[in-house]
matplotlib code that plots the C-alpha trace (Angstrom):
import matplotlib.pyplot as plt

x = [-17.7, -17.5, -21.0, -20.0, -16.7, -18.5, -20.9, -18.3, -16.2, -19.2, -19.9, -19.6, -16.3, -17.8, -19.8, -16.2, -14.6, -17.4, -17.0, -13.5, -13.5, -16.3, -14.3, -10.8, -13.5, -15.0, -11.2, -9.6, -13.0, -12.8, -8.9, -9.5, -12.7, -10.6, -7.6, -10.0, -11.5, -7.9, -7.1, -9.9, -9.2, -6.0, -7.1, -10.2, -7.6, -5.3, -8.7, -9.6, -6.1, -6.0, -9.5, -9.0, -5.3, -7.3, -9.6, -7.2, -5.8, -9.1, -9.2, -6.4, -6.9, -10.0, -8.0, -5.1, -8.0, -9.5, -5.9, -5.7, -8.8, -8.1, -4.5, -6.6, -9.1, -5.5, -4.1, -7.2, -8.2, -4.3, -4.3, -2.6, -4.9, -8.1, -7.2, -6.6, -10.2, -12.0, -10.1, -11.5, -15.0, -14.7, -13.4, -16.2, -16.8, -18.9, -21.2, -19.4, -16.2, -17.5, -18.6, -15.3, -14.0, -16.7, -15.6, -11.5, -12.5, -14.3, -11.7, -8.5, -10.7, -10.1, -6.6, -6.0, -7.9, -11.6, -12.6, -10.9, -12.0, -13.9, -14.9, -18.6, -18.0, -15.8, -17.8, -16.7, -19.1, -17.7, -18.5, -21.8, -22.7, -22.1, -21.4, -18.6, -18.9, -16.6, -17.6, -19.3, -22.5, -22.6, -26.4, -27.5, -27.0, -29.5, -29.3, -29.4, -26.4, -24.5, -25.1, -24.2, -20.9, -19.5, -20.6, -18.4, -15.4, -15.6, -14.2, -11.4, -10.3, -9.1, -8.5, -9.9, -13.3, -15.1, -18.8, -21.4, -23.9, -27.4, -31.1, -30.0, -27.1, -26.1, -22.4, -19.5, -18.0, -14.6, -15.0, -12.5, -12.6, -10.7, -8.4, -6.4, -2.7, -1.2, -1.8, -2.2, -5.7, -6.4, -9.7, -12.1, -12.6, -15.2, -16.0, -14.8, -16.6, -15.5, -18.6, -16.8, -18.5, -18.2, -20.3, -18.0, -15.1, -15.9, -17.3, -13.5, -11.5, -14.0, -14.0, -12.2, -14.7, -17.3, -20.1, -22.6, -23.2, -19.7, -20.9, -17.9, -18.3, -16.2, -15.7, -14.6, -14.4, -18.4, -19.6, -20.1, -18.8, -20.0, -23.0, -25.6, -28.0, -26.3, -28.0, -24.5, -23.9, -20.5, -20.2, -20.9, -17.8, -15.5, -16.3, -15.1, -11.9, -10.1, -6.8, -5.1, -5.7, -7.7, -11.0, -13.3, -16.9, -20.5, -23.8, -26.1, -29.4, -29.6, -26.6, -23.1, -20.8, -17.2, -15.8, -12.2, -11.2, -8.1, -7.3, -6.3, -3.0, -3.3, -7.2, -7.9, -10.7, -11.7, -12.2, -15.0, -15.5, -18.8, -18.9, -22.1, -20.1, -22.3, -20.9, -17.5, -17.0, -20.3, -17.3, -15.5, -18.6, -20.0, -16.2, -16.8, -20.3, -18.8, -16.4, -18.9, -21.3, -18.9, -17.0, -20.7, -21.0, -17.6, -18.2, -21.7, -20.1, -17.3, -19.8, -21.1, -17.6, -16.7, -19.9, -19.5, -15.9, -16.3, -19.4, -16.5, -13.7, -15.6, -17.9, -15.1, -14.9, -18.4, -18.6, -15.9, -17.5, -20.5, -18.6, -16.9, -20.5, -21.3, -18.4, -19.0, -22.3, -20.8, -20.7, -17.2, -17.9, -16.2, -18.6, -16.6, -18.9, -18.3, -16.8, -14.3, -11.8, -12.4, -10.7, -8.1, -4.5, -4.8, -5.0, -8.9, -8.5, -5.3, -7.4, -10.2, -7.6, -5.9, -9.5, -10.4, -6.6, -7.5, -10.7, -9.7, -7.0, -9.3, -11.3, -7.9, -7.8, -11.1, -11.1, -7.1, -8.5, -11.3, -9.6, -6.7, -9.8, -10.9, -7.4, -6.9, -10.0, -8.8, -5.5, -6.8, -9.2, -7.0, -4.6, -6.8, -7.5, -3.2, -3.3, -0.8, -0.5, 3.3, 3.3, 2.3, 5.4, 7.8, 6.9, 7.4, 10.6, 11.7, 10.7, 12.9, 15.6, 15.5, 15.0, 18.4, 20.3, 19.0, 20.3, 23.3, 22.8, 24.5, 23.7, 20.4, 19.8, 22.0, 20.0, 16.5, 17.4, 18.9, 15.2, 13.5, 15.2, 14.9, 11.2, 10.5, 12.6, 10.6, 7.2, 7.9, 8.6, 5.6, 7.3, 7.9, 11.4, 13.8, 17.4, 20.0, 21.3, 17.7, 17.9, 21.7, 20.6, 18.0, 21.0, 22.9, 20.7, 20.3, 23.5, 24.1, 21.6, 23.0, 26.6, 25.5, 24.1, 27.3, 30.1, 33.5, 31.7, 30.1, 32.4, 30.2, 31.4, 30.1, 31.4, 29.3, 30.5, 29.3, 27.9, 25.3, 23.9, 21.0, 20.0, 16.6, 16.0, 13.0, 12.1, 13.5, 15.1, 18.5, 18.0, 16.0, 19.1, 21.4, 18.8, 18.9, 23.0, 22.5, 20.2, 21.7, 25.4, 26.4, 24.0, 25.4, 29.1, 31.4, 34.0, 33.4, 31.0, 31.5, 29.2, 29.8, 27.4, 28.7, 27.0, 28.2, 27.0, 27.3, 25.9, 22.3, 21.9, 23.0, 24.0, 24.2, 24.9, 25.0, 27.9, 29.0, 31.1, 29.0, 28.1, 26.5, 23.6, 23.4, 22.4, 19.1, 18.0, 18.8, 16.8, 14.0, 14.2, 14.2, 11.0, 9.3, 9.1, 11.0, 9.7, 12.0, 12.4, 11.8, 9.2, 10.5, 10.6, 11.6, 13.6, 10.5, 8.8, 11.6, 12.1, 8.5, 8.3, 11.4, 9.2, 6.5, 7.9, 10.5, 9.5, 10.7, 14.4, 15.2, 15.3, 17.6, 20.1, 21.3, 24.8, 25.6, 27.5, 28.2, 31.3, 31.2, 28.9, 25.6, 25.6, 22.8, 22.6, 20.4, 19.5, 17.8, 17.9, 20.0, 17.4, 18.8, 16.2, 16.1, 18.8, 15.8, 13.9]
y = [36.6, 41.0, 40.8, 38.2, 40.2, 43.4, 42.0, 40.6, 43.6, 45.5, 42.9, 44.1, 42.8, 40.1, 38.7, 38.5, 37.2, 34.1, 33.5, 33.5, 30.9, 28.9, 28.8, 27.5, 25.1, 23.8, 23.4, 21.7, 19.5, 18.4, 17.6, 16.1, 13.9, 12.8, 11.9, 10.2, 8.5, 7.0, 5.9, 4.2, 2.8, 1.6, 0.2, -1.5, -3.0, -4.5, -5.9, -7.3, -8.9, -10.2, -11.1, -13.5, -14.9, -16.3, -17.7, -19.2, -21.1, -22.2, -23.3, -25.2, -26.7, -28.2, -29.1, -31.2, -32.7, -33.8, -34.9, -37.0, -38.9, -38.9, -40.5, -42.6, -44.3, -44.9, -46.9, -48.7, -50.0, -51.1, -52.7, -56.1, -57.8, -56.2, -57.1, -60.8, -60.7, -59.2, -61.7, -64.5, -63.3, -63.1, -66.4, -67.5, -69.4, -70.6, -68.4, -68.7, -68.0, -64.5, -64.0, -64.3, -61.9, -59.5, -59.0, -59.3, -56.4, -54.2, -54.5, -54.1, -50.7, -49.5, -50.5, -48.6, -45.5, -45.8, -43.7, -40.7, -37.4, -36.0, -39.6, -40.5, -44.2, -45.8, -48.9, -51.3, -53.4, -56.2, -57.5, -58.7, -55.3, -56.7, -53.9, -54.0, -50.5, -49.4, -45.7, -44.0, -43.1, -45.7, -45.6, -48.0, -46.5, -46.2, -48.2, -44.7, -43.4, -46.7, -46.7, -42.8, -43.7, -46.8, -44.8, -41.5, -43.6, -46.0, -43.0, -42.8, -46.1, -46.4, -43.1, -41.2, -39.2, -37.5, -37.3, -34.3, -34.9, -35.9, -36.4, -39.4, -38.5, -35.6, -36.1, -35.1, -38.8, -40.2, -43.0, -45.3, -48.8, -52.0, -53.2, -56.1, -55.4, -58.9, -59.8, -57.1, -57.8, -55.3, -57.1, -55.0, -56.5, -53.4, -50.3, -48.0, -44.9, -42.9, -40.5, -37.1, -35.1, -31.6, -29.7, -30.8, -30.2, -26.5, -25.8, -26.8, -24.6, -21.3, -21.3, -18.3, -16.2, -14.6, -14.7, -17.4, -17.1, -18.4, -20.4, -22.9, -24.2, -26.2, -26.0, -28.7, -26.9, -26.4, -28.8, -28.0, -30.4, -28.8, -28.4, -29.8, -27.0, -23.9, -21.5, -20.3, -21.4, -22.5, -20.3, -17.2, -18.3, -19.0, -16.0, -13.9, -11.6, -10.7, -10.2, -13.0, -10.9, -14.2, -11.8, -10.3, -8.7, -10.6, -9.7, -12.3, -12.4, -8.7, -8.6, -8.1, -10.8, -11.0, -13.8, -15.8, -18.5, -20.6, -23.5, -26.6, -27.9, -31.3, -31.8, -29.2, -27.6, -24.1, -23.5, -20.5, -19.1, -16.8, -14.3, -11.3, -8.0, -6.4, -9.4, -8.7, -5.5, -3.9, -2.5, -0.6, 0.5, 1.8, 3.6, 5.8, 6.6, 7.7, 9.8, 11.2, 12.3, 13.3, 15.5, 16.6, 18.2, 19.2, 21.2, 23.1, 23.7, 25.7, 27.8, 28.7, 29.5, 31.3, 33.6, 34.2, 35.2, 37.2, 38.9, 39.2, 40.8, 43.2, 44.9, 47.3, 48.3, 48.8, 50.9, 52.8, 53.6, 54.6, 57.0, 58.5, 58.9, 61.6, 63.2, 64.0, 65.5, 67.2, 66.2, 66.0, 65.1, 61.4, 59.1, 56.2, 53.4, 51.7, 48.6, 50.8, 50.4, 46.2, 46.6, 44.2, 45.7, 44.8, 46.9, 47.7, 48.3, 50.6, 52.8, 53.0, 54.6, 57.0, 58.0, 59.0, 60.9, 62.8, 63.7, 64.8, 66.9, 68.7, 69.2, 71.1, 72.5, 74.4, 75.3, 76.7, 78.7, 80.1, 81.3, 82.9, 84.3, 86.0, 87.1, 88.3, 90.3, 91.9, 92.5, 94.5, 96.4, 97.0, 98.5, 100.9, 101.8, 101.9, 103.2, 106.8, 108.9, 108.2, 112.1, 113.0, 110.7, 112.0, 115.9, 115.4, 114.1, 116.7, 119.3, 117.4, 117.4, 121.1, 121.9, 119.8, 121.8, 125.2, 123.9, 122.6, 119.0, 117.1, 113.9, 114.1, 115.5, 112.9, 109.9, 111.6, 111.6, 107.5, 106.9, 108.8, 107.1, 103.9, 104.0, 105.7, 103.2, 99.8, 101.7, 102.4, 98.7, 97.2, 93.8, 90.6, 89.4, 92.6, 93.1, 92.4, 95.7, 96.7, 95.3, 96.5, 100.2, 99.4, 98.1, 100.9, 103.4, 100.7, 100.5, 104.3, 105.2, 102.2, 103.5, 107.1, 105.0, 102.5, 104.3, 102.3, 99.1, 98.6, 96.8, 96.1, 94.8, 93.5, 91.0, 91.3, 90.3, 93.0, 90.1, 89.0, 92.5, 92.0, 88.2, 88.4, 88.2, 88.3, 91.7, 92.4, 89.1, 90.4, 93.5, 92.0, 89.5, 92.4, 93.4, 90.6, 90.4, 94.2, 93.2, 90.0, 90.0, 93.6, 94.8, 92.0, 92.7, 95.7, 94.9, 95.8, 93.9, 92.2, 92.0, 90.6, 89.9, 87.4, 86.1, 83.3, 81.0, 77.2, 75.7, 77.0, 78.3, 81.6, 81.4, 84.8, 84.3, 87.0, 86.6, 88.0, 87.0, 88.1, 86.2, 83.5, 80.8, 77.1, 75.2, 73.4, 77.1, 78.1, 75.6, 75.9, 79.8, 78.6, 76.5, 78.8, 77.4, 79.7, 83.1, 86.0, 89.1, 91.7, 92.7, 92.4, 90.0, 86.5, 83.9, 81.2, 84.2, 84.8, 81.1, 80.6, 83.6, 81.9, 78.2, 79.6, 81.7, 78.8, 75.8, 73.2, 73.1, 76.4, 78.2, 79.3, 77.5, 78.8, 77.7, 78.9, 78.1, 79.5, 82.5, 81.5, 84.0, 83.3, 82.4, 82.6, 81.6, 81.7, 79.3, 80.9, 80.1, 81.9, 84.3, 88.1, 90.8, 94.2, 96.8, 99.2, 96.3]
z = [-96.0, -95.6, -94.0, -91.5, -90.7, -90.6, -88.3, -85.8, -85.8, -84.5, -81.9, -78.5, -76.7, -74.7, -77.5, -79.3, -76.5, -76.5, -80.1, -80.1, -77.3, -79.2, -82.4, -80.6, -78.3, -82.0, -83.2, -79.7, -80.0, -83.5, -83.1, -79.9, -81.1, -83.9, -82.2, -79.5, -82.2, -84.0, -80.3, -80.2, -83.2, -82.2, -79.0, -80.8, -83.0, -80.1, -78.3, -81.7, -82.1, -78.3, -78.8, -82.2, -80.4, -77.6, -79.7, -82.2, -78.9, -77.9, -81.6, -81.4, -78.4, -79.9, -83.1, -81.1, -79.1, -81.7, -83.8, -80.8, -81.1, -85.0, -83.8, -81.1, -83.9, -85.9, -82.8, -82.2, -86.1, -86.6, -83.7, -83.8, -81.0, -82.4, -85.9, -84.7, -83.2, -86.2, -88.4, -86.6, -86.7, -90.5, -90.7, -88.8, -85.0, -82.5, -80.8, -77.3, -79.2, -80.7, -76.9, -75.7, -78.4, -77.7, -74.1, -75.0, -77.9, -75.0, -73.0, -75.4, -76.9, -72.8, -72.7, -75.5, -74.4, -75.4, -71.8, -73.0, -71.4, -74.7, -75.4, -75.2, -76.7, -79.0, -81.2, -83.9, -86.0, -87.7, -91.0, -89.7, -88.2, -84.4, -82.2, -79.8, -77.8, -74.7, -73.1, -70.6, -73.1, -75.4, -77.6, -80.2, -83.7, -85.9, -89.2, -91.2, -89.0, -89.1, -93.4, -93.4, -91.5, -93.5, -96.6, -95.4, -94.3, -97.4, -99.5, -97.6, -97.8, -94.2, -93.2, -90.5, -91.7, -89.5, -89.4, -88.5, -86.1, -87.5, -86.2, -85.3, -83.4, -82.0, -81.6, -84.1, -85.0, -86.2, -88.3, -90.2, -91.8, -90.2, -92.9, -92.6, -93.1, -92.6, -96.5, -99.5, -100.3, -97.2, -96.3, -94.8, -91.0, -90.1, -88.9, -86.2, -84.8, -82.4, -80.6, -79.4, -76.7, -78.0, -76.0, -73.1, -74.9, -76.2, -72.9, -71.8, -74.0, -74.1, -70.0, -70.2, -72.3, -70.3, -73.1, -72.5, -76.4, -77.6, -80.8, -82.6, -86.0, -87.8, -91.6, -93.8, -97.7, -98.4, -95.5, -92.4, -89.9, -86.7, -85.7, -87.6, -86.6, -87.4, -89.3, -90.6, -94.4, -94.7, -98.0, -95.6, -93.5, -96.2, -98.5, -95.5, -96.4, -93.7, -95.4, -93.0, -89.7, -88.2, -87.2, -88.9, -87.7, -89.5, -89.1, -88.5, -88.1, -87.0, -84.5, -84.9, -84.2, -83.7, -85.7, -85.2, -87.0, -87.7, -90.3, -89.5, -90.7, -90.0, -91.1, -93.4, -91.1, -90.5, -86.9, -86.5, -83.1, -83.0, -79.9, -80.4, -80.3, -77.8, -74.8, -75.1, -75.9, -73.6, -71.1, -74.1, -75.7, -72.3, -71.5, -75.2, -74.5, -70.9, -72.9, -75.0, -72.3, -70.5, -73.0, -73.9, -69.9, -70.5, -74.0, -71.9, -68.8, -71.0, -72.7, -69.9, -68.3, -71.5, -71.2, -67.2, -68.1, -70.7, -69.1, -65.9, -68.1, -69.9, -67.0, -66.0, -69.6, -69.5, -66.6, -68.0, -71.1, -69.5, -67.1, -70.4, -71.8, -68.6, -69.0, -72.6, -71.6, -69.1, -66.0, -65.2, -61.2, -59.9, -61.2, -59.1, -57.3, -54.2, -56.1, -57.8, -55.2, -55.8, -59.5, -60.2, -60.6, -64.6, -67.6, -67.0, -63.5, -64.3, -66.6, -64.3, -62.1, -64.8, -65.5, -62.3, -61.5, -65.2, -64.1, -61.1, -62.6, -65.3, -62.0, -60.6, -63.7, -64.2, -60.4, -60.7, -64.2, -62.6, -59.7, -62.0, -64.0, -60.5, -59.7, -63.0, -62.7, -59.2, -60.5, -63.3, -60.8, -58.6, -61.3, -62.0, -58.5, -58.3, -61.9, -62.1, -64.9, -66.1, -67.6, -63.9, -62.5, -64.9, -64.3, -60.5, -61.0, -63.8, -60.8, -57.7, -60.7, -61.2, -57.3, -56.6, -59.7, -58.3, -54.8, -56.5, -55.1, -58.0, -56.7, -55.8, -59.6, -60.8, -58.7, -59.8, -63.7, -63.1, -61.2, -64.3, -67.1, -65.5, -64.9, -68.6, -70.2, -68.3, -68.6, -72.4, -73.6, -74.1, -75.5, -73.3, -75.0, -75.4, -76.9, -74.2, -74.8, -73.5, -70.7, -69.4, -69.9, -67.6, -65.1, -65.8, -64.3, -61.6, -61.3, -61.0, -58.3, -56.1, -56.8, -55.2, -52.6, -51.6, -53.4, -53.4, -51.7, -55.1, -57.9, -60.9, -64.1, -67.4, -69.8, -72.9, -76.3, -79.0, -80.8, -78.0, -77.3, -79.6, -78.5, -77.3, -73.5, -71.3, -69.7, -66.1, -66.2, -65.3, -63.3, -60.1, -60.2, -59.7, -57.6, -55.3, -55.5, -53.7, -51.0, -50.3, -51.1, -50.8, -48.1, -45.6, -46.7, -45.0, -48.2, -51.2, -53.2, -56.7, -58.9, -62.0, -65.5, -68.2, -71.1, -73.4, -76.4, -76.0, -79.2, -79.4, -76.1, -74.6, -70.8, -68.7, -65.5, -62.1, -59.9, -56.6, -53.7, -51.2, -48.0, -50.0, -48.8, -48.5, -51.4, -50.0, -49.7, -52.7, -54.4, -52.0, -53.3, -57.0, -56.4, -54.4, -51.2, -49.4, -49.3, -50.3, -47.5, -50.5, -52.6, -55.8, -58.4, -57.0, -58.5, -59.5, -61.0, -63.9, -64.2, -64.9, -67.4, -69.1, -69.2, -70.6, -72.9, -74.7, -73.2, -70.2, -71.7, -70.5, -67.2, -64.1, -61.8, -58.5, -57.2, -53.6, -50.9, -47.4, -47.7, -51.5, -53.0, -55.5, -59.1, -60.7, -64.5, -67.1, -69.8, -73.0, -76.7, -79.3, -80.7, -82.0, -81.9, -83.7, -82.7, -81.6, -80.0]

ax = plt.figure().add_subplot(projection="3d")
ax.plot(x, y, z, "-o")
ax.set_aspect("equal")
plt.show()
């Protein structure tokens, strides 16, 4: 079992699908076969029952005809006219009288029904064995046949006796003694025989049967009444135990026969009708065989379809697997084939498209990274070319400061000192994240310079709680915002421009905002500045640059928002994590 499970696990998907489909088909086929056999069994049972009923009706009809013949024999044997004539013959008479009696007896037999449909002849033999016959097929009975009839009839003492056909006569004969009922001695007056045309009778009552090989067998006890040449023993028929169904299947002479039977309630006979199974159920067998053949063809077609379906389903997966192997070997070029656009919009088709998009994105990232590396190297080269010795810059500013002091230019001296401090602080800090107090120190130098420039037109305010002065923020994240407020707010105004820097703590987030009462801008334009779609007028750090640095340092949950409107000022807010930094930065 484990080996089979391991083998199945390692099979390709198309073979797994085929095995699964084949197992399901086998289960469905097995269940369908069982149900089909069950349904055919019920159907066969109904057919057998209907056939048995039809054949039983035929048997009942034959029995009724034979019973009528038996009743006819009783009517003739007890007829007063017949009895009178036979008594006269027994008493003796002239030859002429006997001739007249013979003619009268024949006429009386005809009057009583001796020319019935299934009667070949009615023959009366007096005590002298003189024959009085009427009928269409009268015969002169052989002595052996007559002796057999007389012997059989004597046993029933006037009752009807059926004598089967033999080599002397091929007709079934109803025989009885004619006894005088006018005295208590019941003296014997003769013998009555009625020969029955069984072939015609059976042909009429089995006319609805399409088979040409129907056989009728009549059994009384252990004796076959009809026909005399049957090869089926009476014991074989009597020992058939069918549970009262009225039919049974019986093998005989290498063939299968359907046997229906009914037992007479009047004469105690059992009527058996034998029909070859192939003759009456040939159409049913053909239907069964046709269904089996159709089922086999359907299974074969289903197997072929399952193979094709599994192959068609797994072909895109195999194609995707080949693409992945090429990428694994380092080939990142687009490996789609011409048939790829024809892929369906199912899960496999979406995998192909997602893989293609992923591959294009990888190529874009590789190209972008390559370009960035070139840009970094170019920037580093240009930085080296433009590098200035900070000490030279500081010494130059210091010389300008002393010259201003010597010339008693106090404002110039203060501006140079502020500029030197601003540059020295900005250059000396190497960390990307500094305490808020350090950023405010840089801002103070910048505001000192701008105060000398704009004097009372610049109104700058700080609303920073002391407990937030040592929160960490990105280096040079507030100074560019104040510079933007000066450039786009203060410079565009005639009145005093109020610039306010505030900070507050909300839950675990630090919010720092720079707000001015300048002319403002449309919110759409402010969003474009933040996304980098609109180009700034200045040469400093843009809003998008500051936001990207925040996201790189802290993640996408943090960043910047800009709220502005025409003639309503601008408010820029930074959302940062609440992190405490060293006092010294």
